[in-house]
Structures are given as C-alpha cells and as structure tokens.
All heavy atoms as TSV, in Angstrom:
chain	resi	resn	atom	element	x	y	z
A	1	MET	N	N	78.073	118.368	-99.110
A	1	MET	CA	C	77.354	119.584	-99.430
A	1	MET	C	C	77.034	119.644	-100.917
A	1	MET	O	O	77.842	119.229	-101.735
A	1	MET	CB	C	78.225	120.807	-99.108
A	1	MET	CG	C	78.056	121.332	-97.730
A	1	MET	SD	S	79.100	122.780	-97.535
A	1	MET	CE	C	77.855	123.962	-97.282
A	2	LYS	N	N	75.881	120.191	-101.203
A	2	LYS	CA	C	75.482	120.357	-102.595
A	2	LYS	C	C	75.993	121.685	-103.127
A	2	LYS	O	O	76.036	122.684	-102.409
A	2	LYS	CB	C	73.965	120.341	-102.728
A	2	LYS	CG	C	73.344	119.003	-102.508
A	2	LYS	CD	C	71.860	119.092	-102.802
A	2	LYS	CE	C	71.204	117.755	-102.681
A	2	LYS	NZ	N	69.775	117.828	-102.980
A	3	LYS	N	N	76.366	121.656	-104.386
A	3	LYS	CA	C	76.763	122.900	-105.044
A	3	LYS	C	C	75.506	123.586	-105.567
A	3	LYS	O	O	74.588	122.937	-106.058
A	3	LYS	CB	C	77.695	122.631	-106.221
A	3	LYS	CG	C	79.069	122.212	-105.802
A	3	LYS	CD	C	79.961	122.096	-107.014
A	3	LYS	CE	C	81.361	121.727	-106.615
A	3	LYS	NZ	N	82.240	121.602	-107.783
A	4	ILE	N	N	75.501	124.870	-105.453
A	4	ILE	CA	C	74.373	125.632	-105.971
A	4	ILE	C	C	74.632	125.921	-107.445
A	4	ILE	O	O	75.655	126.520	-107.800
A	4	ILE	CB	C	74.183	126.944	-105.195
A	4	ILE	CG1	C	73.881	126.630	-103.730
A	4	ILE	CG2	C	73.079	127.776	-105.817
A	4	ILE	CD1	C	73.825	127.854	-102.848
A	5	ALA	N	N	73.722	125.463	-108.271
A	5	ALA	CA	C	73.859	125.683	-109.705
A	5	ALA	C	C	73.449	127.121	-110.035
A	5	ALA	O	O	72.458	127.624	-109.497
A	5	ALA	CB	C	72.982	124.706	-110.467
A	6	PRO	N	N	74.197	127.770	-110.915
A	6	PRO	CA	C	73.816	129.142	-111.289
A	6	PRO	C	C	72.487	129.134	-112.049
A	6	PRO	O	O	72.180	128.194	-112.782
A	6	PRO	CB	C	74.953	129.610	-112.173
A	6	PRO	CG	C	75.645	128.380	-112.633
A	6	PRO	CD	C	75.393	127.338	-111.601
A	7	LYS	N	N	71.715	130.164	-111.850
A	7	LYS	CA	C	70.431	130.278	-112.536
A	7	LYS	C	C	70.669	130.559	-114.010
A	7	LYS	O	O	71.601	131.266	-114.381
A	7	LYS	CB	C	69.600	131.412	-111.936
A	7	LYS	CG	C	69.152	131.114	-110.529
A	7	LYS	CD	C	68.271	132.226	-110.005
A	7	LYS	CE	C	67.826	131.920	-108.589
A	7	LYS	NZ	N	66.930	132.939	-108.065
A	8	LYS	N	N	69.820	129.976	-114.820
A	8	LYS	CA	C	69.919	130.208	-116.252
A	8	LYS	C	C	69.370	131.593	-116.557
A	8	LYS	O	O	68.361	132.014	-116.004
A	8	LYS	CB	C	69.136	129.155	-117.025
A	8	LYS	CG	C	69.723	127.770	-116.897
A	8	LYS	CD	C	68.952	126.771	-117.715
A	8	LYS	CE	C	69.557	125.392	-117.553
A	8	LYS	NZ	N	68.829	124.384	-118.307
A	9	THR	N	N	70.056	132.278	-117.440
A	9	THR	CA	C	69.597	133.608	-117.836
A	9	THR	C	C	68.941	133.532	-119.205
A	9	THR	O	O	69.333	132.723	-120.052
A	9	THR	CB	C	70.764	134.609	-117.884
A	9	THR	OG1	O	71.739	134.134	-118.802
A	9	THR	CG2	C	71.387	134.786	-116.526
A	10	ILE	N	N	67.967	134.365	-119.389
A	10	ILE	CA	C	67.280	134.441	-120.666
A	10	ILE	C	C	67.828	135.654	-121.408
A	10	ILE	O	O	67.838	136.766	-120.881
A	10	ILE	CB	C	65.759	134.588	-120.469
A	10	ILE	CG1	C	65.217	133.371	-119.730
A	10	ILE	CG2	C	65.058	134.763	-121.802
A	10	ILE	CD1	C	63.764	133.508	-119.320
A	11	GLU	N	N	68.296	135.422	-122.622
A	11	GLU	CA	C	68.856	136.512	-123.403
A	11	GLU	C	C	67.731	137.254	-124.124
A	11	GLU	O	O	66.923	136.652	-124.831
A	11	GLU	CB	C	69.849	135.977	-124.433
A	11	GLU	CG	C	70.590	137.074	-125.152
A	11	GLU	CD	C	71.656	136.536	-126.074
A	11	GLU	OE1	O	72.303	135.550	-125.731
A	11	GLU	OE2	O	71.808	137.122	-127.148
A	12	ILE	N	N	67.673	138.540	-123.907
A	12	ILE	CA	C	66.676	139.379	-124.556
A	12	ILE	C	C	67.216	139.776	-125.926
A	12	ILE	O	O	68.362	140.210	-126.032
A	12	ILE	CB	C	66.381	140.628	-123.702
A	12	ILE	CG1	C	65.813	140.201	-122.353
A	12	ILE	CG2	C	65.425	141.569	-124.425
A	12	ILE	CD1	C	65.649	141.319	-121.362
A	13	PRO	N	N	66.412	139.622	-126.973
A	13	PRO	CA	C	66.917	139.965	-128.305
A	13	PRO	C	C	67.183	141.459	-128.437
A	13	PRO	O	O	66.499	142.280	-127.834
A	13	PRO	CB	C	65.784	139.534	-129.241
A	13	PRO	CG	C	64.562	139.576	-128.393
A	13	PRO	CD	C	65.025	139.194	-127.007
A	14	LYS	N	N	68.187	141.795	-129.195
A	14	LYS	CA	C	68.517	143.191	-129.443
A	14	LYS	C	C	67.721	143.639	-130.662
A	14	LYS	O	O	67.994	143.235	-131.780
A	14	LYS	CB	C	70.015	143.346	-129.676
A	14	LYS	CG	C	70.810	142.997	-128.435
A	14	LYS	CD	C	72.279	143.043	-128.692
A	14	LYS	CE	C	73.006	142.588	-127.428
A	14	LYS	NZ	N	74.269	141.970	-127.712
A	15	ILE	N	N	66.709	144.449	-130.403
A	15	ILE	CA	C	65.825	144.938	-131.458
A	15	ILE	C	C	66.401	146.231	-132.031
A	15	ILE	O	O	66.817	147.115	-131.291
A	15	ILE	CB	C	64.399	145.199	-130.904
A	15	ILE	CG1	C	63.839	143.961	-130.206
A	15	ILE	CG2	C	63.462	145.691	-131.995
A	15	ILE	CD1	C	63.531	142.786	-131.091
A	16	TYR	N	N	66.413	146.329	-133.342
A	16	TYR	CA	C	66.845	147.547	-134.024
A	16	TYR	C	C	65.652	148.097	-134.788
A	16	TYR	O	O	64.877	147.351	-135.383
A	16	TYR	CB	C	68.003	147.260	-134.981
A	16	TYR	CG	C	69.316	147.075	-134.265
A	16	TYR	CD1	C	69.640	145.877	-133.654
A	16	TYR	CD2	C	70.236	148.112	-134.197
A	16	TYR	CE1	C	70.843	145.708	-132.992
A	16	TYR	CE2	C	71.444	147.955	-133.535
A	16	TYR	CZ	C	71.742	146.747	-132.936
A	16	TYR	OH	O	72.940	146.594	-132.282
A	17	VAL	N	N	65.502	149.428	-134.768
A	17	VAL	CA	C	64.340	150.090	-135.361
A	17	VAL	C	C	64.788	150.980	-136.507
A	17	VAL	O	O	65.758	151.732	-136.389
A	17	VAL	CB	C	63.588	150.926	-134.294
A	17	VAL	CG1	C	62.389	151.619	-134.896
A	17	VAL	CG2	C	63.178	150.051	-133.128
A	18	CYS	N	N	64.049	150.918	-137.604
A	18	CYS	CA	C	64.331	151.746	-138.773
A	18	CYS	C	C	63.960	153.191	-138.450
A	18	CYS	O	O	62.858	153.466	-137.967
A	18	CYS	CB	C	63.519	151.254	-139.966
A	18	CYS	SG	S	63.687	152.270	-141.454
A	19	SER	N	N	64.878	154.113	-138.722
A	19	SER	CA	C	64.595	155.523	-138.450
A	19	SER	C	C	63.685	156.140	-139.507
A	19	SER	O	O	63.159	157.224	-139.310
A	19	SER	CB	C	65.908	156.314	-138.360
A	19	SER	OG	O	66.610	156.236	-139.584
A	20	GLY	N	N	63.466	155.433	-140.604
A	20	GLY	CA	C	62.598	155.953	-141.657
A	20	GLY	C	C	61.130	155.631	-141.449
A	20	GLY	O	O	60.263	156.494	-141.553
A	21	CYS	N	N	60.830	154.357	-141.122
A	21	CYS	CA	C	59.425	153.951	-141.046
A	21	CYS	C	C	59.033	153.315	-139.713
A	21	CYS	O	O	57.861	153.075	-139.466
A	21	CYS	CB	C	59.100	152.982	-142.178
A	21	CYS	SG	S	59.929	151.373	-142.033
A	22	GLY	N	N	60.005	152.966	-138.863
A	22	GLY	CA	C	59.689	152.355	-137.585
A	22	GLY	C	C	59.680	150.841	-137.610
A	22	GLY	O	O	59.323	150.205	-136.628
A	23	TYR	N	N	60.090	150.230	-138.727
A	23	TYR	CA	C	60.171	148.764	-138.816
A	23	TYR	C	C	61.137	148.256	-137.758
A	23	TYR	O	O	62.206	148.817	-137.548
A	23	TYR	CB	C	60.648	148.349	-140.216
A	23	TYR	CG	C	61.020	146.891	-140.341
A	23	TYR	CD1	C	60.053	145.915	-140.503
A	23	TYR	CD2	C	62.351	146.479	-140.296
A	23	TYR	CE1	C	60.393	144.580	-140.619
A	23	TYR	CE2	C	62.700	145.150	-140.409
A	23	TYR	CZ	C	61.720	144.203	-140.577
A	23	TYR	OH	O	62.064	142.882	-140.688
A	24	GLU	N	N	60.760	147.180	-137.070
A	24	GLU	CA	C	61.605	146.600	-136.034
A	24	GLU	C	C	62.208	145.294	-136.535
A	24	GLU	O	O	61.476	144.375	-136.910
A	24	GLU	CB	C	60.794	146.327	-134.765
A	24	GLU	CG	C	60.286	147.574	-134.103
A	24	GLU	CD	C	59.509	147.287	-132.826
A	24	GLU	OE1	O	59.268	146.101	-132.513
A	24	GLU	OE2	O	59.144	148.255	-132.151
A	25	TYR	N	N	63.558	145.227	-136.561
A	25	TYR	CA	C	64.232	143.984	-136.924
A	25	TYR	C	C	64.382	143.144	-135.665
A	25	TYR	O	O	65.042	143.534	-134.716
A	25	TYR	CB	C	65.606	144.223	-137.550
A	25	TYR	CG	C	66.317	142.920	-137.836
A	25	TYR	CD1	C	65.957	142.163	-138.925
A	25	TYR	CD2	C	67.287	142.423	-136.973
A	25	TYR	CE1	C	66.561	140.939	-139.177
A	25	TYR	CE2	C	67.891	141.201	-137.203
A	25	TYR	CZ	C	67.526	140.466	-138.309
A	25	TYR	OH	O	68.124	139.248	-138.535
A	26	ASN	N	N	63.759	141.972	-135.664
A	26	ASN	CA	C	63.821	141.045	-134.547
A	26	ASN	C	C	64.682	139.856	-134.977
A	26	ASN	O	O	64.328	139.153	-135.923
A	26	ASN	CB	C	62.419	140.568	-134.168
A	26	ASN	CG	C	62.413	139.715	-132.924
A	26	ASN	OD1	O	63.408	139.098	-132.564
A	26	ASN	ND2	N	61.273	139.666	-132.272
A	27	PRO	N	N	65.818	139.610	-134.306
A	27	PRO	CA	C	66.690	138.513	-134.720
A	27	PRO	C	C	66.055	137.131	-134.585
A	27	PRO	O	O	66.472	136.200	-135.261
A	27	PRO	CB	C	67.910	138.645	-133.811
A	27	PRO	CG	C	67.487	139.502	-132.689
A	27	PRO	CD	C	66.360	140.353	-133.172
A	28	PHE	N	N	65.038	136.976	-133.734
A	28	PHE	CA	C	64.373	135.685	-133.614
A	28	PHE	C	C	63.527	135.374	-134.847
A	28	PHE	O	O	63.259	134.225	-135.145
A	28	PHE	CB	C	63.502	135.623	-132.367
A	28	PHE	CG	C	64.275	135.541	-131.085
A	28	PHE	CD1	C	63.880	136.250	-129.977
A	28	PHE	CD2	C	65.408	134.752	-130.982
A	28	PHE	CE1	C	64.590	136.178	-128.782
A	28	PHE	CE2	C	66.122	134.668	-129.802
A	28	PHE	CZ	C	65.713	135.382	-128.698
A	29	ILE	N	N	63.124	136.413	-135.580
A	29	ILE	CA	C	62.307	136.233	-136.780
A	29	ILE	C	C	63.170	136.289	-138.035
A	29	ILE	O	O	62.943	135.563	-138.991
A	29	ILE	CB	C	61.205	137.312	-136.849
A	29	ILE	CG1	C	60.281	137.171	-135.636
A	29	ILE	CG2	C	60.417	137.206	-138.142
A	29	ILE	CD1	C	59.294	138.302	-135.489
A	30	GLY	N	N	64.178	137.169	-138.046
A	30	GLY	CA	C	65.008	137.353	-139.233
A	30	GLY	C	C	64.248	138.151	-140.286
A	30	GLY	O	O	63.351	138.934	-139.971
A	31	ASP	N	N	64.586	137.951	-141.543
A	31	ASP	CA	C	63.898	138.604	-142.657
A	31	ASP	C	C	63.721	137.573	-143.768
A	31	ASP	O	O	64.585	137.419	-144.632
A	31	ASP	CB	C	64.710	139.807	-143.155
A	31	ASP	CG	C	64.005	140.585	-144.256
A	31	ASP	OD1	O	62.825	140.298	-144.552
A	31	ASP	OD2	O	64.632	141.492	-144.824
A	32	PRO	N	N	62.610	136.817	-143.734
A	32	PRO	CA	C	62.409	135.745	-144.718
A	32	PRO	C	C	62.421	136.214	-146.165
A	32	PRO	O	O	62.874	135.492	-147.043
A	32	PRO	CB	C	61.039	135.170	-144.353
A	32	PRO	CG	C	60.694	135.705	-143.018
A	32	PRO	CD	C	61.514	136.930	-142.792
A	33	GLU	N	N	61.945	137.430	-146.435
A	33	GLU	CA	C	61.916	137.942	-147.807
A	33	GLU	C	C	63.321	138.127	-148.373
A	33	GLU	O	O	63.547	137.957	-149.561
A	33	GLU	CB	C	61.140	139.252	-147.872
A	33	GLU	CG	C	59.668	139.092	-147.582
A	33	GLU	CD	C	58.922	140.405	-147.614
A	33	GLU	OE1	O	59.499	141.423	-148.024
A	33	GLU	OE2	O	57.745	140.396	-147.216
A	34	ALA	N	N	64.275	138.498	-147.520
A	34	ALA	CA	C	65.658	138.704	-147.949
A	34	ALA	C	C	66.514	137.473	-147.670
A	34	ALA	O	O	67.736	137.543	-147.742
A	34	ALA	CB	C	66.248	139.923	-147.259
A	35	GLU	N	N	65.862	136.350	-147.329
A	35	GLU	CA	C	66.530	135.093	-147.032
A	35	GLU	C	C	67.509	135.215	-145.860
A	35	GLU	O	O	68.577	134.618	-145.859
A	35	GLU	CB	C	67.232	134.543	-148.274
A	35	GLU	CG	C	66.274	134.245	-149.408
A	35	GLU	CD	C	66.959	133.705	-150.650
A	35	GLU	OE1	O	68.199	133.563	-150.658
A	35	GLU	OE2	O	66.245	133.431	-151.615
A	36	ILE	N	N	67.124	136.019	-144.839
A	36	ILE	CA	C	67.883	136.135	-143.597
A	36	ILE	C	C	67.242	135.165	-142.609
A	36	ILE	O	O	66.073	135.315	-142.254
A	36	ILE	CB	C	67.856	137.574	-143.036
A	36	ILE	CG1	C	68.349	138.580	-144.078
A	36	ILE	CG2	C	68.643	137.664	-141.748
A	36	ILE	CD1	C	69.790	138.434	-144.490
A	37	ALA	N	N	68.008	134.177	-142.186
A	37	ALA	CA	C	67.486	133.111	-141.325
A	37	ALA	C	C	67.170	133.622	-139.920
A	37	ALA	O	O	67.836	134.534	-139.423
A	37	ALA	CB	C	68.501	131.985	-141.236
A	38	PRO	N	N	66.155	133.039	-139.274
A	38	PRO	CA	C	65.887	133.377	-137.873
A	38	PRO	C	C	67.124	133.082	-137.025
A	38	PRO	O	O	67.830	132.108	-137.263
A	38	PRO	CB	C	64.731	132.455	-137.492
A	38	PRO	CG	C	64.071	132.125	-138.789
A	38	PRO	CD	C	65.165	132.108	-139.809
A	39	GLY	N	N	67.388	133.949	-136.059
A	39	GLY	CA	C	68.557	133.793	-135.209
A	39	GLY	C	C	69.742	134.631	-135.664
A	39	GLY	O	O	70.766	134.666	-134.995
A	40	THR	N	N	69.599	135.328	-136.796
A	40	THR	CA	C	70.688	136.165	-137.311
A	40	THR	C	C	70.680	137.500	-136.588
A	40	THR	O	O	69.707	138.242	-136.643
A	40	THR	CB	C	70.539	136.395	-138.825
A	40	THR	OG1	O	70.462	135.136	-139.479
A	40	THR	CG2	C	71.702	137.195	-139.372
A	41	ASP	N	N	71.780	137.805	-135.911
A	41	ASP	CA	C	71.920	139.070	-135.190
A	41	ASP	C	C	72.009	140.227	-136.188
A	41	ASP	O	O	72.488	140.053	-137.309
A	41	ASP	CB	C	73.173	139.024	-134.311
A	41	ASP	CG	C	73.234	140.179	-133.342
A	41	ASP	OD1	O	72.186	140.510	-132.753
A	41	ASP	OD2	O	74.318	140.765	-133.181
A	42	PHE	N	N	71.555	141.399	-135.762
A	42	PHE	CA	C	71.564	142.570	-136.646
A	42	PHE	C	C	72.971	142.895	-137.136
A	42	PHE	O	O	73.162	143.254	-138.289
A	42	PHE	CB	C	70.966	143.786	-135.921
A	42	PHE	CG	C	70.825	144.995	-136.796
A	42	PHE	CD1	C	69.752	145.112	-137.661
A	42	PHE	CD2	C	71.751	146.019	-136.759
A	42	PHE	CE1	C	69.614	146.220	-138.484
A	42	PHE	CE2	C	71.626	147.134	-137.568
A	42	PHE	CZ	C	70.546	147.233	-138.434
A	43	THR	N	N	73.967	142.743	-136.270
A	43	THR	CA	C	75.340	143.063	-136.658
A	43	THR	C	C	75.886	142.085	-137.691
A	43	THR	O	O	76.852	142.396	-138.385
A	43	THR	CB	C	76.264	143.071	-135.423
A	43	THR	OG1	O	76.163	141.809	-134.768
A	43	THR	CG2	C	75.871	144.181	-134.461
A	44	ALA	N	N	75.272	140.912	-137.825
A	44	ALA	CA	C	75.715	139.916	-138.799
A	44	ALA	C	C	75.044	140.084	-140.158
A	44	ALA	O	O	75.388	139.365	-141.102
A	44	ALA	CB	C	75.452	138.516	-138.262
A	45	LEU	N	N	74.108	141.019	-140.275
A	45	LEU	CA	C	73.450	141.251	-141.560
A	45	LEU	C	C	74.443	141.830	-142.551
A	45	LEU	O	O	75.336	142.597	-142.179
A	45	LEU	CB	C	72.278	142.229	-141.398
A	45	LEU	CG	C	71.082	141.732	-140.595
A	45	LEU	CD1	C	70.087	142.872	-140.387
A	45	LEU	CD2	C	70.420	140.566	-141.270
A	46	PRO	N	N	74.294	141.510	-143.840
A	46	PRO	CA	C	75.200	142.095	-144.835
A	46	PRO	C	C	75.019	143.613	-144.914
A	46	PRO	O	O	73.932	144.136	-144.662
A	46	PRO	CB	C	74.777	141.435	-146.150
A	46	PRO	CG	C	73.637	140.541	-145.851
A	46	PRO	CD	C	73.333	140.590	-144.406
A	47	GLU	N	N	76.068	144.334	-145.263
A	47	GLU	CA	C	76.014	145.799	-145.343
A	47	GLU	C	C	75.004	146.284	-146.378
A	47	GLU	O	O	74.435	147.357	-146.242
A	47	GLU	CB	C	77.400	146.373	-145.657
A	47	GLU	CG	C	78.367	146.288	-144.496
A	47	GLU	CD	C	77.889	147.041	-143.262
A	47	GLU	OE1	O	77.371	148.161	-143.392
A	47	GLU	OE2	O	78.044	146.485	-142.160
A	48	GLU	N	N	74.745	145.487	-147.415
A	48	GLU	CA	C	73.809	145.914	-148.464
A	48	GLU	C	C	72.348	145.655	-148.100
A	48	GLU	O	O	71.438	146.004	-148.843
A	48	GLU	CB	C	74.147	145.247	-149.799
A	48	GLU	CG	C	74.041	143.745	-149.799
A	48	GLU	CD	C	75.323	143.041	-149.380
A	48	GLU	OE1	O	76.320	143.702	-149.046
A	48	GLU	OE2	O	75.308	141.811	-149.364
A	49	TRP	N	N	72.099	145.049	-146.918
A	49	TRP	CA	C	70.733	144.792	-146.474
A	49	TRP	C	C	70.024	146.113	-146.227
A	49	TRP	O	O	70.594	147.060	-145.696
A	49	TRP	CB	C	70.751	143.956	-145.187
A	49	TRP	CG	C	69.382	143.598	-144.686
A	49	TRP	CD1	C	68.608	142.565	-145.105
A	49	TRP	CD2	C	68.634	144.276	-143.679
A	49	TRP	NE1	N	67.421	142.558	-144.402
A	49	TRP	CE2	C	67.404	143.603	-143.527
A	49	TRP	CE3	C	68.861	145.388	-142.893
A	49	TRP	CZ2	C	66.436	143.996	-142.631
A	49	TRP	CZ3	C	67.889	145.776	-141.996
A	49	TRP	CH2	C	66.700	145.086	-141.873
A	50	VAL	N	N	68.761	146.211	-146.635
A	50	VAL	CA	C	67.962	147.419	-146.434
A	50	VAL	C	C	66.639	147.046	-145.773
A	50	VAL	O	O	66.234	145.884	-145.767
A	50	VAL	CB	C	67.686	148.159	-147.765
A	50	VAL	CG1	C	68.966	148.706	-148.361
A	50	VAL	CG2	C	66.981	147.264	-148.760
A	51	CYS	N	N	65.958	148.040	-145.223
A	51	CYS	CA	C	64.665	147.846	-144.575
A	51	CYS	C	C	63.685	147.254	-145.595
A	51	CYS	O	O	63.554	147.771	-146.701
A	51	CYS	CB	C	64.145	149.183	-144.047
A	51	CYS	SG	S	62.491	149.088	-143.337
A	52	PRO	N	N	62.994	146.171	-145.238
A	52	PRO	CA	C	62.058	145.565	-146.183
A	52	PRO	C	C	60.811	146.407	-146.453
A	52	PRO	O	O	60.098	146.158	-147.414
A	52	PRO	CB	C	61.686	144.236	-145.518
A	52	PRO	CG	C	62.008	144.408	-144.083
A	52	PRO	CD	C	63.106	145.422	-144.002
A	53	GLU	N	N	60.555	147.422	-145.629
A	53	GLU	CA	C	59.355	148.233	-145.820
A	53	GLU	C	C	59.615	149.543	-146.562
A	53	GLU	O	O	58.795	149.974	-147.357
A	53	GLU	CB	C	58.692	148.510	-144.471
A	53	GLU	CG	C	58.129	147.236	-143.852
A	53	GLU	CD	C	57.359	147.493	-142.579
A	53	GLU	OE1	O	57.141	148.670	-142.212
A	53	GLU	OE2	O	56.983	146.499	-141.938
A	54	CYS	N	N	60.763	150.200	-146.258
A	54	CYS	CA	C	60.989	151.514	-146.881
A	54	CYS	C	C	62.353	151.629	-147.575
A	54	CYS	O	O	62.701	152.697	-148.051
A	54	CYS	CB	C	60.845	152.623	-145.837
A	54	CYS	SG	S	62.171	152.669	-144.608
A	55	SER	N	N	63.118	150.549	-147.605
A	55	SER	CA	C	64.431	150.496	-148.256
A	55	SER	C	C	65.464	151.423	-147.627
A	55	SER	O	O	66.400	151.862	-148.288
A	55	SER	CB	C	64.305	150.781	-149.758
A	55	SER	OG	O	63.469	149.824	-150.356
A	56	GLU	N	N	65.318	151.713	-146.343
A	56	GLU	CA	C	66.299	152.514	-145.611
A	56	GLU	C	C	67.551	151.657	-145.402
A	56	GLU	O	O	67.462	150.454	-145.210
A	56	GLU	CB	C	65.713	152.939	-144.265
A	56	GLU	CG	C	66.504	153.965	-143.518
A	56	GLU	CD	C	66.411	155.355	-144.105
A	56	GLU	OE1	O	65.345	155.700	-144.654
A	56	GLU	OE2	O	67.398	156.090	-144.021
A	57	GLU	N	N	68.721	152.285	-145.440
A	57	GLU	CA	C	69.975	151.556	-145.280
A	57	GLU	C	C	70.123	151.019	-143.856
A	57	GLU	O	O	69.580	151.574	-142.909
A	57	GLU	CB	C	71.156	152.473	-145.593
A	57	GLU	CG	C	71.210	152.920	-147.033
A	57	GLU	CD	C	72.378	153.853	-147.290
A	57	GLU	OE1	O	73.149	154.156	-146.359
A	57	GLU	OE2	O	72.523	154.276	-148.438
A	58	LYS	N	N	70.914	149.967	-143.721
A	58	LYS	CA	C	71.172	149.345	-142.412
A	58	LYS	C	C	71.796	150.337	-141.440
A	58	LYS	O	O	71.512	150.310	-140.245
A	58	LYS	CB	C	72.092	148.139	-142.609
A	58	LYS	CG	C	72.523	147.467	-141.340
A	58	LYS	CD	C	73.513	146.344	-141.624
A	58	LYS	CE	C	74.094	145.848	-140.314
A	58	LYS	NZ	N	75.133	144.845	-140.531
A	59	ALA	N	N	72.618	151.245	-141.943
A	59	ALA	CA	C	73.316	152.224	-141.089
A	59	ALA	C	C	72.349	153.179	-140.402
A	59	ALA	O	O	72.693	153.796	-139.396
A	59	ALA	CB	C	74.320	153.005	-141.917
A	60	ASN	N	N	71.138	153.315	-140.905
A	60	ASN	CA	C	70.164	154.254	-140.351
A	60	ASN	C	C	69.214	153.607	-139.344
A	60	ASN	O	O	68.226	154.218	-138.953
A	60	ASN	CB	C	69.360	154.909	-141.479
A	60	ASN	CG	C	70.236	155.758	-142.366
A	60	ASN	OD1	O	71.248	156.305	-141.923
A	60	ASN	ND2	N	69.893	155.868	-143.622
A	61	PHE	N	N	69.521	152.394	-138.895
A	61	PHE	CA	C	68.730	151.734	-137.857
A	61	PHE	C	C	69.311	152.108	-136.508
A	61	PHE	O	O	70.518	152.315	-136.373
A	61	PHE	CB	C	68.778	150.219	-138.020
A	61	PHE	CG	C	67.754	149.669	-139.004
A	61	PHE	CD1	C	67.827	149.976	-140.346
A	61	PHE	CD2	C	66.728	148.862	-138.564
A	61	PHE	CE1	C	66.908	149.471	-141.240
A	61	PHE	CE2	C	65.802	148.362	-139.440
A	61	PHE	CZ	C	65.882	148.664	-140.785
A	62	ILE	N	N	68.439	152.212	-135.510
A	62	ILE	CA	C	68.893	152.540	-134.156
A	62	ILE	C	C	68.529	151.401	-133.206
A	62	ILE	O	O	67.524	150.719	-133.407
A	62	ILE	CB	C	68.313	153.885	-133.650
A	62	ILE	CG1	C	66.784	153.887	-133.742
A	62	ILE	CG2	C	68.893	155.056	-134.402
A	62	ILE	CD1	C	66.137	155.093	-133.126
A	63	LYS	N	N	69.336	151.212	-132.187
A	63	LYS	CA	C	69.096	150.154	-131.214
A	63	LYS	C	C	67.968	150.589	-130.277
A	63	LYS	O	O	67.998	151.695	-129.741
A	63	LYS	CB	C	70.379	149.906	-130.422
A	63	LYS	CG	C	70.350	148.693	-129.565
A	63	LYS	CD	C	71.728	148.493	-128.948
A	63	LYS	CE	C	71.775	147.265	-128.100
A	63	LYS	NZ	N	73.098	147.073	-127.506
A	64	ALA	N	N	66.978	149.724	-130.112
A	64	ALA	CA	C	65.833	150.045	-129.261
A	64	ALA	C	C	66.098	149.653	-127.830
A	64	ALA	O	O	66.823	148.783	-127.530
A	64	ALA	CB	C	64.573	149.359	-129.754
C-alpha cells in the first residue's frame, strides 16, 4: 500500500498596518530603506523601527 503524503500548505504572510497612515508591512518585502531583509517577520523587527512613511512607532501597528 502507498502512503498518502500530506498536502503542502502555503503560509500566508502576516501583514501589519500602520494606524497613522495605512502603510502595510509585508514580511516578504521587508523594508529596504531601513536595511530590513525580505523574510523578516514583523515581531522580529527592532523596537526602534518606525513606519517608513509617517514615522509611527512599531507599537502602533495593527495586524491585518
């Protein structure tokens, strides 16, 4: 008998939105201006990181 292989799941990125201007942080893109590499999860960003568009603090982002 053949074993049934489990289906591969696609992980959906966790998008966070700035409450000040609506900027969306996408972990697949990162933040090249702040030298944040693509693939960096929002929770792994440094605490001093701010929104690149309006300088809102990281704590004021909401999960979309």
